mmCIF file of the C-alpha atoms, coordinates in Angstrom:
data_MODEL
# 
_entry.id   MODEL 
# 
loop_
_atom_site.group_PDB 
_atom_site.id 
_atom_site.type_symbol 
_atom_site.label_atom_id 
_atom_site.label_alt_id 
_atom_site.label_comp_id 
_atom_site.label_asym_id 
_atom_site.label_entity_id 
_atom_site.label_seq_id 
_atom_site.pdbx_PDB_ins_code 
_atom_site.Cartn_x 
_atom_site.Cartn_y 
_atom_site.Cartn_z 
_atom_site.occupancy 
_atom_site.B_iso_or_equiv 
_atom_site.pdbx_formal_charge 
_atom_site.auth_seq_id 
_atom_site.auth_comp_id 
_atom_site.auth_asym_id 
_atom_site.auth_atom_id 
_atom_site.pdbx_PDB_model_num 
ATOM 1   C CA . MET A 1 1   ? -21.257 -16.614 4.574   1.00 0.00 ? 1   MET A CA 1 
ATOM 2   C CA . ARG A 1 2   ? -19.456 -14.180 6.389   1.00 0.00 ? 2   ARG A CA 1 
ATOM 3   C CA . VAL A 1 3   ? -19.009 -10.606 5.196   1.00 0.00 ? 3   VAL A CA 1 
ATOM 4   C CA . LEU A 1 4   ? -15.340 -8.501  5.518   1.00 0.00 ? 4   LEU A CA 1 
ATOM 5   C CA . TYR A 1 5   ? -15.921 -4.813  4.787   1.00 0.00 ? 5   TYR A CA 1 
ATOM 6   C CA . HIS A 1 6   ? -12.781 -3.508  3.643   1.00 0.00 ? 6   HIS A CA 1 
ATOM 7   C CA . LEU A 1 7   ? -10.459 -1.102  1.511   1.00 0.00 ? 7   LEU A CA 1 
ATOM 8   C CA . TRP A 1 8   ? -8.029  -2.469  -0.664  1.00 0.00 ? 8   TRP A CA 1 
ATOM 9   C CA . LEU A 1 9   ? -5.104  -0.669  0.492   1.00 0.00 ? 9   LEU A CA 1 
ATOM 10  C CA . SER A 1 10  ? -5.175  -1.179  4.048   1.00 0.00 ? 10  SER A CA 1 
ATOM 11  C CA . PRO A 1 11  ? -2.762  -3.155  5.734   1.00 0.00 ? 11  PRO A CA 1 
ATOM 12  C CA . PHE A 1 12  ? -5.328  -4.126  8.710   1.00 0.00 ? 12  PHE A CA 1 
ATOM 13  C CA . CYS A 1 13  ? -7.694  -5.197  6.107   1.00 0.00 ? 13  CYS A CA 1 
ATOM 14  C CA . ARG A 1 14  ? -5.146  -7.274  4.504   1.00 0.00 ? 14  ARG A CA 1 
ATOM 15  C CA . LYS A 1 15  ? -3.878  -8.952  7.722   1.00 0.00 ? 15  LYS A CA 1 
ATOM 16  C CA . VAL A 1 16  ? -7.775  -10.149 8.131   1.00 0.00 ? 16  VAL A CA 1 
ATOM 17  C CA . ARG A 1 17  ? -8.096  -11.444 4.763   1.00 0.00 ? 17  ARG A CA 1 
ATOM 18  C CA . ILE A 1 18  ? -4.723  -13.198 5.242   1.00 0.00 ? 18  ILE A CA 1 
ATOM 19  C CA . VAL A 1 19  ? -5.812  -15.297 8.665   1.00 0.00 ? 19  VAL A CA 1 
ATOM 20  C CA . LEU A 1 20  ? -9.247  -16.113 6.689   1.00 0.00 ? 20  LEU A CA 1 
ATOM 21  C CA . HIS A 1 21  ? -7.619  -17.748 4.082   1.00 0.00 ? 21  HIS A CA 1 
ATOM 22  C CA . GLU A 1 22  ? -5.083  -19.455 6.795   1.00 0.00 ? 22  GLU A CA 1 
ATOM 23  C CA . LYS A 1 23  ? -8.424  -20.912 8.824   1.00 0.00 ? 23  LYS A CA 1 
ATOM 24  C CA . ARG A 1 24  ? -9.988  -21.715 4.798   1.00 0.00 ? 24  ARG A CA 1 
ATOM 25  C CA . ILE A 1 25  ? -12.925 -19.644 6.454   1.00 0.00 ? 25  ILE A CA 1 
ATOM 26  C CA . GLU A 1 26  ? -15.240 -18.304 3.040   1.00 0.00 ? 26  GLU A CA 1 
ATOM 27  C CA . PHE A 1 27  ? -16.149 -14.631 3.142   1.00 0.00 ? 27  PHE A CA 1 
ATOM 28  C CA . ASP A 1 28  ? -17.382 -12.164 0.794   1.00 0.00 ? 28  ASP A CA 1 
ATOM 29  C CA . LEU A 1 29  ? -15.161 -9.019  0.150   1.00 0.00 ? 29  LEU A CA 1 
ATOM 30  C CA . ARG A 1 30  ? -17.081 -5.906  0.373   1.00 0.00 ? 30  ARG A CA 1 
ATOM 31  C CA . ALA A 1 31  ? -15.344 -2.841  -0.337  1.00 0.00 ? 31  ALA A CA 1 
ATOM 32  C CA . GLU A 1 32  ? -16.758 -0.051  2.039   1.00 0.00 ? 32  GLU A CA 1 
ATOM 33  C CA . GLN A 1 33  ? -16.295 3.606   1.598   1.00 0.00 ? 33  GLN A CA 1 
ATOM 34  C CA . VAL A 1 34  ? -15.643 4.709   4.740   1.00 0.00 ? 34  VAL A CA 1 
ATOM 35  C CA . TRP A 1 35  ? -15.587 8.563   4.608   1.00 0.00 ? 35  TRP A CA 1 
ATOM 36  C CA . GLU A 1 36  ? -19.471 8.284   2.971   1.00 0.00 ? 36  GLU A CA 1 
ATOM 37  C CA . ARG A 1 37  ? -20.393 7.584   7.065   1.00 0.00 ? 37  ARG A CA 1 
ATOM 38  C CA . ARG A 1 38  ? -23.005 5.257   5.572   1.00 0.00 ? 38  ARG A CA 1 
ATOM 39  C CA . GLU A 1 39  ? -26.004 4.634   8.275   1.00 0.00 ? 39  GLU A CA 1 
ATOM 40  C CA . ALA A 1 40  ? -26.144 1.166   7.800   1.00 0.00 ? 40  ALA A CA 1 
ATOM 41  C CA . PHE A 1 41  ? -22.633 0.710   8.078   1.00 0.00 ? 41  PHE A CA 1 
ATOM 42  C CA . LEU A 1 42  ? -21.973 3.169   11.346  1.00 0.00 ? 42  LEU A CA 1 
ATOM 43  C CA . ALA A 1 43  ? -24.970 0.386   12.543  1.00 0.00 ? 43  ALA A CA 1 
ATOM 44  C CA . LEU A 1 44  ? -22.033 -2.578  12.413  1.00 0.00 ? 44  LEU A CA 1 
ATOM 45  C CA . ASN A 1 45  ? -19.340 -0.264  13.646  1.00 0.00 ? 45  ASN A CA 1 
ATOM 46  C CA . PRO A 1 46  ? -20.057 3.132   15.681  1.00 0.00 ? 46  PRO A CA 1 
ATOM 47  C CA . ALA A 1 47  ? -16.233 3.965   14.522  1.00 0.00 ? 47  ALA A CA 1 
ATOM 48  C CA . GLY A 1 48  ? -16.693 4.042   11.145  1.00 0.00 ? 48  GLY A CA 1 
ATOM 49  C CA . GLU A 1 49  ? -13.576 2.110   10.060  1.00 0.00 ? 49  GLU A CA 1 
ATOM 50  C CA . VAL A 1 50  ? -13.043 -0.966  8.442   1.00 0.00 ? 50  VAL A CA 1 
ATOM 51  C CA . PRO A 1 51  ? -12.181 -4.047  9.135   1.00 0.00 ? 51  PRO A CA 1 
ATOM 52  C CA . VAL A 1 52  ? -15.487 -5.244  10.049  1.00 0.00 ? 52  VAL A CA 1 
ATOM 53  C CA . LEU A 1 53  ? -16.666 -9.361  9.574   1.00 0.00 ? 53  LEU A CA 1 
ATOM 54  C CA . VAL A 1 54  ? -19.963 -9.947  9.628   1.00 0.00 ? 54  VAL A CA 1 
ATOM 55  C CA . GLU A 1 55  ? -20.783 -13.300 11.086  1.00 0.00 ? 55  GLU A CA 1 
ATOM 56  C CA . PRO A 1 56  ? -23.928 -15.438 9.510   1.00 0.00 ? 56  PRO A CA 1 
ATOM 57  C CA . ASP A 1 57  ? -25.889 -14.759 12.410  1.00 0.00 ? 57  ASP A CA 1 
ATOM 58  C CA . GLY A 1 58  ? -25.143 -10.997 12.224  1.00 0.00 ? 58  GLY A CA 1 
ATOM 59  C CA . THR A 1 59  ? -22.920 -10.682 14.969  1.00 0.00 ? 59  THR A CA 1 
ATOM 60  C CA . ALA A 1 60  ? -20.192 -7.872  13.673  1.00 0.00 ? 60  ALA A CA 1 
ATOM 61  C CA . LEU A 1 61  ? -16.495 -7.878  14.831  1.00 0.00 ? 61  LEU A CA 1 
ATOM 62  C CA . CYS A 1 62  ? -15.226 -4.487  14.755  1.00 0.00 ? 62  CYS A CA 1 
ATOM 63  C CA . GLY A 1 63  ? -10.844 -4.298  14.624  1.00 0.00 ? 63  GLY A CA 1 
ATOM 64  C CA . SER A 1 64  ? -8.432  -6.034  12.902  1.00 0.00 ? 64  SER A CA 1 
ATOM 65  C CA . ASP A 1 65  ? -6.465  -7.460  16.289  1.00 0.00 ? 65  ASP A CA 1 
ATOM 66  C CA . ALA A 1 66  ? -10.209 -8.188  18.091  1.00 0.00 ? 66  ALA A CA 1 
ATOM 67  C CA . ILE A 1 67  ? -11.348 -10.255 14.377  1.00 0.00 ? 67  ILE A CA 1 
ATOM 68  C CA . CYS A 1 68  ? -8.175  -11.812 13.970  1.00 0.00 ? 68  CYS A CA 1 
ATOM 69  C CA . GLU A 1 69  ? -7.955  -13.548 18.024  1.00 0.00 ? 69  GLU A CA 1 
ATOM 70  C CA . CYS A 1 70  ? -11.504 -13.917 17.640  1.00 0.00 ? 70  CYS A CA 1 
ATOM 71  C CA . VAL A 1 71  ? -11.393 -16.048 14.609  1.00 0.00 ? 71  VAL A CA 1 
ATOM 72  C CA . ASP A 1 72  ? -8.113  -17.955 15.988  1.00 0.00 ? 72  ASP A CA 1 
ATOM 73  C CA . GLU A 1 73  ? -10.265 -18.586 18.581  1.00 0.00 ? 73  GLU A CA 1 
ATOM 74  C CA . ILE A 1 74  ? -13.421 -20.410 16.940  1.00 0.00 ? 74  ILE A CA 1 
ATOM 75  C CA . THR A 1 75  ? -10.831 -21.826 14.553  1.00 0.00 ? 75  THR A CA 1 
ATOM 76  C CA . PRO A 1 76  ? -7.784  -23.165 15.895  1.00 0.00 ? 76  PRO A CA 1 
ATOM 77  C CA . GLU A 1 77  ? -6.373  -24.639 13.311  1.00 0.00 ? 77  GLU A CA 1 
ATOM 78  C CA . PRO A 1 78  ? -4.101  -23.754 12.318  1.00 0.00 ? 78  PRO A CA 1 
ATOM 79  C CA . PRO A 1 79  ? -2.710  -21.340 14.967  1.00 0.00 ? 79  PRO A CA 1 
ATOM 80  C CA . LEU A 1 80  ? -1.565  -18.120 14.406  1.00 0.00 ? 80  LEU A CA 1 
ATOM 81  C CA . ILE A 1 81  ? -1.065  -16.750 17.682  1.00 0.00 ? 81  ILE A CA 1 
ATOM 82  C CA . GLY A 1 82  ? 1.015   -19.305 19.410  1.00 0.00 ? 82  GLY A CA 1 
ATOM 83  C CA . PRO A 1 83  ? 0.588   -22.358 22.203  1.00 0.00 ? 83  PRO A CA 1 
ATOM 84  C CA . HIS A 1 84  ? 1.902   -20.979 25.197  1.00 0.00 ? 84  HIS A CA 1 
ATOM 85  C CA . PRO A 1 85  ? 2.179   -17.531 27.133  1.00 0.00 ? 85  PRO A CA 1 
ATOM 86  C CA . PHE A 1 86  ? 5.295   -16.645 26.009  1.00 0.00 ? 86  PHE A CA 1 
ATOM 87  C CA . LEU A 1 87  ? 4.938   -17.122 22.249  1.00 0.00 ? 87  LEU A CA 1 
ATOM 88  C CA . ARG A 1 88  ? 1.748   -15.441 22.146  1.00 0.00 ? 88  ARG A CA 1 
ATOM 89  C CA . ALA A 1 89  ? 3.487   -12.363 23.725  1.00 0.00 ? 89  ALA A CA 1 
ATOM 90  C CA . GLU A 1 90  ? 5.557   -12.362 21.275  1.00 0.00 ? 90  GLU A CA 1 
ATOM 91  C CA . VAL A 1 91  ? 3.841   -12.636 18.479  1.00 0.00 ? 91  VAL A CA 1 
ATOM 92  C CA . ARG A 1 92  ? 1.926   -9.713  19.726  1.00 0.00 ? 92  ARG A CA 1 
ATOM 93  C CA . ARG A 1 93  ? 4.561   -7.870  20.359  1.00 0.00 ? 93  ARG A CA 1 
ATOM 94  C CA . LEU A 1 94  ? 5.476   -7.886  16.922  1.00 0.00 ? 94  LEU A CA 1 
ATOM 95  C CA . VAL A 1 95  ? 2.172   -7.415  15.420  1.00 0.00 ? 95  VAL A CA 1 
ATOM 96  C CA . GLY A 1 96  ? 2.164   -3.890  17.411  1.00 0.00 ? 96  GLY A CA 1 
ATOM 97  C CA . TRP A 1 97  ? 5.582   -2.979  16.355  1.00 0.00 ? 97  TRP A CA 1 
ATOM 98  C CA . PHE A 1 98  ? 4.165   -3.734  12.830  1.00 0.00 ? 98  PHE A CA 1 
ATOM 99  C CA . ASP A 1 99  ? 0.609   -2.042  13.088  1.00 0.00 ? 99  ASP A CA 1 
ATOM 100 C CA . GLN A 1 100 ? 1.742   0.758   15.222  1.00 0.00 ? 100 GLN A CA 1 
ATOM 101 C CA . LYS A 1 101 ? 5.447   1.507   14.834  1.00 0.00 ? 101 LYS A CA 1 
ATOM 102 C CA . PHE A 1 102 ? 5.691   0.553   10.830  1.00 0.00 ? 102 PHE A CA 1 
ATOM 103 C CA . ASN A 1 103 ? 2.022   2.275   10.350  1.00 0.00 ? 103 ASN A CA 1 
ATOM 104 C CA . ARG A 1 104 ? 3.144   5.273   11.655  1.00 0.00 ? 104 ARG A CA 1 
ATOM 105 C CA . GLU A 1 105 ? 6.674   5.588   10.059  1.00 0.00 ? 105 GLU A CA 1 
ATOM 106 C CA . VAL A 1 106 ? 6.468   3.632   6.669   1.00 0.00 ? 106 VAL A CA 1 
ATOM 107 C CA . THR A 1 107 ? 2.837   2.937   5.932   1.00 0.00 ? 107 THR A CA 1 
ATOM 108 C CA . GLU A 1 108 ? 1.293   6.577   6.688   1.00 0.00 ? 108 GLU A CA 1 
ATOM 109 C CA . ASN A 1 109 ? 4.044   8.034   5.003   1.00 0.00 ? 109 ASN A CA 1 
ATOM 110 C CA . LEU A 1 110 ? 3.814   6.051   1.868   1.00 0.00 ? 110 LEU A CA 1 
ATOM 111 C CA . VAL A 1 111 ? 0.555   4.978   1.187   1.00 0.00 ? 111 VAL A CA 1 
ATOM 112 C CA . GLY A 1 112 ? -1.206  7.591   3.307   1.00 0.00 ? 112 GLY A CA 1 
ATOM 113 C CA . GLU A 1 113 ? 0.877   9.979   0.930   1.00 0.00 ? 113 GLU A CA 1 
ATOM 114 C CA . LYS A 1 114 ? 0.148   8.978   -2.241  1.00 0.00 ? 114 LYS A CA 1 
ATOM 115 C CA . MET A 1 115 ? -2.671  6.688   -2.352  1.00 0.00 ? 115 MET A CA 1 
ATOM 116 C CA . THR A 1 116 ? -4.813  7.739   0.336   1.00 0.00 ? 116 THR A CA 1 
ATOM 117 C CA . LYS A 1 117 ? -4.332  11.602  -0.397  1.00 0.00 ? 117 LYS A CA 1 
ATOM 118 C CA . ARG A 1 118 ? -5.161  10.917  -4.157  1.00 0.00 ? 118 ARG A CA 1 
ATOM 119 C CA . PHE A 1 119 ? -8.385  8.518   -3.467  1.00 0.00 ? 119 PHE A CA 1 
ATOM 120 C CA . LEU A 1 120 ? -9.557  10.792  -1.169  1.00 0.00 ? 120 LEU A CA 1 
ATOM 121 C CA . GLY A 1 121 ? -8.915  14.351  -2.695  1.00 0.00 ? 121 GLY A CA 1 
ATOM 122 C CA . LEU A 1 122 ? -7.035  15.672  0.280   1.00 0.00 ? 122 LEU A CA 1 
ATOM 123 C CA . GLY A 1 123 ? -4.164  17.786  -1.839  1.00 0.00 ? 123 GLY A CA 1 
ATOM 124 C CA . GLU A 1 124 ? -0.632  17.154  -2.995  1.00 0.00 ? 124 GLU A CA 1 
ATOM 125 C CA . PRO A 1 125 ? 1.454   14.312  -0.866  1.00 0.00 ? 125 PRO A CA 1 
ATOM 126 C CA . ASP A 1 126 ? 3.789   15.575  1.114   1.00 0.00 ? 126 ASP A CA 1 
ATOM 127 C CA . SER A 1 127 ? 7.328   14.974  -0.025  1.00 0.00 ? 127 SER A CA 1 
ATOM 128 C CA . GLY A 1 128 ? 9.195   15.285  3.452   1.00 0.00 ? 128 GLY A CA 1 
ATOM 129 C CA . ALA A 1 129 ? 6.635   12.400  4.626   1.00 0.00 ? 129 ALA A CA 1 
ATOM 130 C CA . ILE A 1 130 ? 7.270   10.015  1.822   1.00 0.00 ? 130 ILE A CA 1 
ATOM 131 C CA . ARG A 1 131 ? 11.121  10.706  2.051   1.00 0.00 ? 131 ARG A CA 1 
ATOM 132 C CA . ALA A 1 132 ? 10.639  9.913   5.642   1.00 0.00 ? 132 ALA A CA 1 
ATOM 133 C CA . GLY A 1 133 ? 8.700   6.871   4.892   1.00 0.00 ? 133 GLY A CA 1 
ATOM 134 C CA . HIS A 1 134 ? 11.902  5.753   2.185   1.00 0.00 ? 134 HIS A CA 1 
ATOM 135 C CA . ALA A 1 135 ? 14.207  6.122   4.968   1.00 0.00 ? 135 ALA A CA 1 
ATOM 136 C CA . ASN A 1 136 ? 12.335  4.415   7.619   1.00 0.00 ? 136 ASN A CA 1 
ATOM 137 C CA . VAL A 1 137 ? 11.463  1.896   5.759   1.00 0.00 ? 137 VAL A CA 1 
ATOM 138 C CA . HIS A 1 138 ? 15.509  0.379   5.654   1.00 0.00 ? 138 HIS A CA 1 
ATOM 139 C CA . THR A 1 139 ? 15.059  -0.214  9.352   1.00 0.00 ? 139 THR A CA 1 
ATOM 140 C CA . HIS A 1 140 ? 12.014  -1.749  9.284   1.00 0.00 ? 140 HIS A CA 1 
ATOM 141 C CA . LEU A 1 141 ? 14.085  -4.300  6.956   1.00 0.00 ? 141 LEU A CA 1 
ATOM 142 C CA . ASP A 1 142 ? 16.966  -4.610  8.685   1.00 0.00 ? 142 ASP A CA 1 
ATOM 143 C CA . TYR A 1 143 ? 15.069  -5.629  12.017  1.00 0.00 ? 143 TYR A CA 1 
ATOM 144 C CA . ILE A 1 144 ? 13.341  -8.363  9.541   1.00 0.00 ? 144 ILE A CA 1 
ATOM 145 C CA . GLY A 1 145 ? 16.648  -9.141  8.448   1.00 0.00 ? 145 GLY A CA 1 
ATOM 146 C CA . PHE A 1 146 ? 17.778  -9.672  12.275  1.00 0.00 ? 146 PHE A CA 1 
ATOM 147 C CA . LEU A 1 147 ? 15.005  -11.491 12.688  1.00 0.00 ? 147 LEU A CA 1 
ATOM 148 C CA . MET A 1 148 ? 15.576  -14.015 10.177  1.00 0.00 ? 148 MET A CA 1 
ATOM 149 C CA . ARG A 1 149 ? 19.018  -14.945 11.109  1.00 0.00 ? 149 ARG A CA 1 
ATOM 150 C CA . HIS A 1 150 ? 17.648  -16.350 14.519  1.00 0.00 ? 150 HIS A CA 1 
ATOM 151 C CA . ARG A 1 151 ? 14.567  -17.895 13.769  1.00 0.00 ? 151 ARG A CA 1 
ATOM 152 C CA . LYS A 1 152 ? 12.489  -19.874 11.308  1.00 0.00 ? 152 LYS A CA 1 
ATOM 153 C CA . TRP A 1 153 ? 9.612   -17.136 10.922  1.00 0.00 ? 153 TRP A CA 1 
ATOM 154 C CA . LEU A 1 154 ? 9.404   -14.020 12.543  1.00 0.00 ? 154 LEU A CA 1 
ATOM 155 C CA . ALA A 1 155 ? 7.879   -14.635 15.875  1.00 0.00 ? 155 ALA A CA 1 
ATOM 156 C CA . GLY A 1 156 ? 9.693   -17.758 16.205  1.00 0.00 ? 156 GLY A CA 1 
ATOM 157 C CA . ASP A 1 157 ? 9.467   -21.493 14.560  1.00 0.00 ? 157 ASP A CA 1 
ATOM 158 C CA . TYR A 1 158 ? 5.982   -21.092 13.001  1.00 0.00 ? 158 TYR A CA 1 
ATOM 159 C CA . PHE A 1 159 ? 4.049   -18.731 10.896  1.00 0.00 ? 159 PHE A CA 1 
ATOM 160 C CA . SER A 1 160 ? 1.676   -17.015 12.879  1.00 0.00 ? 160 SER A CA 1 
ATOM 161 C CA . LEU A 1 161 ? 0.519   -13.701 13.257  1.00 0.00 ? 161 LEU A CA 1 
ATOM 162 C CA . ALA A 1 162 ? 3.288   -11.461 13.564  1.00 0.00 ? 162 ALA A CA 1 
ATOM 163 C CA . ASP A 1 163 ? 4.323   -12.750 9.797   1.00 0.00 ? 163 ASP A CA 1 
ATOM 164 C CA . ILE A 1 164 ? 0.620   -11.732 8.714   1.00 0.00 ? 164 ILE A CA 1 
ATOM 165 C CA . ALA A 1 165 ? 1.186   -8.674  10.279  1.00 0.00 ? 165 ALA A CA 1 
ATOM 166 C CA . ALA A 1 166 ? 4.327   -7.749  8.897   1.00 0.00 ? 166 ALA A CA 1 
ATOM 167 C CA . ALA A 1 167 ? 3.473   -8.874  5.380   1.00 0.00 ? 167 ALA A CA 1 
ATOM 168 C CA . ALA A 1 168 ? 0.222   -6.687  5.234   1.00 0.00 ? 168 ALA A CA 1 
ATOM 169 C CA . HIS A 1 169 ? 2.022   -3.573  5.166   1.00 0.00 ? 169 HIS A CA 1 
ATOM 170 C CA . LEU A 1 170 ? 5.112   -4.565  3.053   1.00 0.00 ? 170 LEU A CA 1 
ATOM 171 C CA . SER A 1 171 ? 2.365   -5.674  0.694   1.00 0.00 ? 171 SER A CA 1 
ATOM 172 C CA . THR A 1 172 ? 0.697   -2.156  0.488   1.00 0.00 ? 172 THR A CA 1 
ATOM 173 C CA . VAL A 1 173 ? 4.029   -0.392  0.510   1.00 0.00 ? 173 VAL A CA 1 
ATOM 174 C CA . ASP A 1 174 ? 5.136   -3.038  -2.492  1.00 0.00 ? 174 ASP A CA 1 
ATOM 175 C CA . TYR A 1 175 ? 2.007   -2.062  -4.651  1.00 0.00 ? 175 TYR A CA 1 
ATOM 176 C CA . LEU A 1 176 ? 3.200   0.878   -5.092  1.00 0.00 ? 176 LEU A CA 1 
ATOM 177 C CA . GLY A 1 177 ? 6.709   -0.123  -5.679  1.00 0.00 ? 177 GLY A CA 1 
ATOM 178 C CA . ASP A 1 178 ? 8.231   1.208   -3.047  1.00 0.00 ? 178 ASP A CA 1 
ATOM 179 C CA . VAL A 1 179 ? 10.029  -1.540  -0.722  1.00 0.00 ? 179 VAL A CA 1 
ATOM 180 C CA . PRO A 1 180 ? 13.595  -1.375  -1.802  1.00 0.00 ? 180 PRO A CA 1 
ATOM 181 C CA . TRP A 1 181 ? 14.006  -5.488  -1.235  1.00 0.00 ? 181 TRP A CA 1 
ATOM 182 C CA . GLU A 1 182 ? 17.112  -5.676  -3.362  1.00 0.00 ? 182 GLU A CA 1 
ATOM 183 C CA . ASP A 1 183 ? 19.398  -3.871  -0.670  1.00 0.00 ? 183 ASP A CA 1 
ATOM 184 C CA . HIS A 1 184 ? 17.298  -6.489  2.245   1.00 0.00 ? 184 HIS A CA 1 
ATOM 185 C CA . PRO A 1 185 ? 18.097  -9.967  1.055   1.00 0.00 ? 185 PRO A CA 1 
ATOM 186 C CA . GLU A 1 186 ? 16.819  -11.823 4.237   1.00 0.00 ? 186 GLU A CA 1 
ATOM 187 C CA . ALA A 1 187 ? 13.797  -9.872  4.434   1.00 0.00 ? 187 ALA A CA 1 
ATOM 188 C CA . LYS A 1 188 ? 13.386  -10.416 1.223   1.00 0.00 ? 188 LYS A CA 1 
ATOM 189 C CA . ASP A 1 189 ? 13.347  -14.238 0.944   1.00 0.00 ? 189 ASP A CA 1 
ATOM 190 C CA . TRP A 1 190 ? 11.194  -14.518 4.123   1.00 0.00 ? 190 TRP A CA 1 
ATOM 191 C CA . TYR A 1 191 ? 8.572   -11.972 2.303   1.00 0.00 ? 191 TYR A CA 1 
ATOM 192 C CA . ALA A 1 192 ? 8.808   -14.443 -0.591  1.00 0.00 ? 192 ALA A CA 1 
ATOM 193 C CA . ARG A 1 193 ? 8.356   -17.603 1.506   1.00 0.00 ? 193 ARG A CA 1 
ATOM 194 C CA . VAL A 1 194 ? 4.976   -15.503 2.677   1.00 0.00 ? 194 VAL A CA 1 
ATOM 195 C CA . LYS A 1 195 ? 4.021   -14.109 -0.795  1.00 0.00 ? 195 LYS A CA 1 
ATOM 196 C CA . SER A 1 196 ? 4.215   -18.036 -1.692  1.00 0.00 ? 196 SER A CA 1 
ATOM 197 C CA . ARG A 1 197 ? 1.355   -19.206 0.506   1.00 0.00 ? 197 ARG A CA 1 
ATOM 198 C CA . PRO A 1 198 ? -1.984  -19.962 -0.763  1.00 0.00 ? 198 PRO A CA 1 
ATOM 199 C CA . SER A 1 199 ? -3.496  -17.169 1.657   1.00 0.00 ? 199 SER A CA 1 
ATOM 200 C CA . PHE A 1 200 ? -1.601  -14.327 0.226   1.00 0.00 ? 200 PHE A CA 1 
ATOM 201 C CA . ARG A 1 201 ? -2.273  -15.114 -3.544  1.00 0.00 ? 201 ARG A CA 1 
ATOM 202 C CA . PRO A 1 202 ? -5.734  -13.440 -3.547  1.00 0.00 ? 202 PRO A CA 1 
ATOM 203 C CA . LEU A 1 203 ? -4.023  -10.020 -2.342  1.00 0.00 ? 203 LEU A CA 1 
ATOM 204 C CA . LEU A 1 204 ? -1.602  -10.489 -5.774  1.00 0.00 ? 204 LEU A CA 1 
ATOM 205 C CA . ALA A 1 205 ? -4.696  -10.434 -7.617  1.00 0.00 ? 205 ALA A CA 1 
ATOM 206 C CA . ASP A 1 206 ? -5.681  -7.292  -6.219  1.00 0.00 ? 206 ASP A CA 1 
ATOM 207 C CA . HIS A 1 207 ? -5.714  -4.094  -9.075  1.00 0.00 ? 207 HIS A CA 1 
ATOM 208 C CA . ILE A 1 208 ? -7.030  -0.894  -8.354  1.00 0.00 ? 208 ILE A CA 1 
ATOM 209 C CA . PRO A 1 209 ? -8.540  1.174   -11.185 1.00 0.00 ? 209 PRO A CA 1 
ATOM 210 C CA . GLY A 1 210 ? -5.970  4.059   -12.231 1.00 0.00 ? 210 GLY A CA 1 
ATOM 211 C CA . ALA A 1 211 ? -3.051  2.563   -10.118 1.00 0.00 ? 211 ALA A CA 1 
ATOM 212 C CA . PRO A 1 212 ? -1.767  -0.705  -11.175 1.00 0.00 ? 212 PRO A CA 1 
ATOM 213 C CA . PRO A 1 213 ? 0.958   -2.169  -9.216  1.00 0.00 ? 213 PRO A CA 1 
ATOM 214 C CA . PRO A 1 214 ? 4.543   -2.883  -10.077 1.00 0.00 ? 214 PRO A CA 1 
ATOM 215 C CA . ARG A 1 215 ? 5.206   -5.927  -12.955 1.00 0.00 ? 215 ARG A CA 1 
ATOM 216 C CA . HIS A 1 216 ? 7.282   -7.759  -9.709  1.00 0.00 ? 216 HIS A CA 1 
ATOM 217 C CA . TYR A 1 217 ? 4.163   -7.037  -7.134  1.00 0.00 ? 217 TYR A CA 1 
ATOM 218 C CA . ALA A 1 218 ? 2.602   -10.735 -8.316  1.00 0.00 ? 218 ALA A CA 1 
ATOM 219 C CA . ASP A 1 219 ? 6.048   -12.130 -9.132  1.00 0.00 ? 219 ASP A CA 1 
ATOM 220 C CA . LEU A 1 220 ? 6.130   -15.304 -6.728  1.00 0.00 ? 220 LEU A CA 1 
ATOM 221 C CA . ASP A 1 221 ? 10.079  -14.930 -7.315  1.00 0.00 ? 221 ASP A CA 1 
ATOM 222 C CA . PHE A 1 222 ? 10.087  -10.992 -7.613  1.00 0.00 ? 222 PHE A CA 1 
# 
C-alpha cells in the first residue's frame, strides 16, 4: 500500500490526493508534523516537506509536481497532463499560476496567516496580509471566469491537473469561508463541477479539530 505523508490544509498535498483518487490508486494518509523534523521522515525527504508519497517498494517521491507527473506516467488513465506538447505546456503553465502566484498572493495570506500561525504558535495573524489575500482572490476568480468563458475546463476541453491545482488551493481558502463565490458565478460553477467529482469528496470530509469548516464547505450545491 502506498503511503502519502501530508498536512490537512496544504494545497500541494491536496493536489496529490485528488490525483491519486482520479487514478483510482489506493493509499494510506499519514499526517506529518513537519516542524518536528523527525529523523525517519527526513530520511524520506531531506527537505523536510510534504507531500511525500512512498511506493510499495519503499521508493519515496517528493514534491507535488514530481509526484503528480510520475503518477500520470505510470498510470496513464485518465490523462491529467495532456496528449500533446502544447496542451501539456498550458496545463503546466496554469499549475504554476496557482501553485506559485495564487499561493503567494492568496493562500499564504489567508490560510498561512489564519491557520498555520495559529497551529504553530507563531503569533497573531498579520491583518495587512489578510486584507491583501481578500483583495487578491477576486483577481484570480476573475481569471477563472475568463477561462470558463472560452473553455470547458481551465486548460481546454478536458479535466486536467490545472483544474486540480486550482481547486486544491481554493478548497483550503474555502475551508476558512474566505472565497467570495457569489461575486464570481462562473468560477463558482466551475468549482461546483470539480467539487462534485468523486475524487474531490474525501477533501470535503476533512475536519480539523478546533477549526470546523463553514456549512457550505461540503455542500455540492453550495
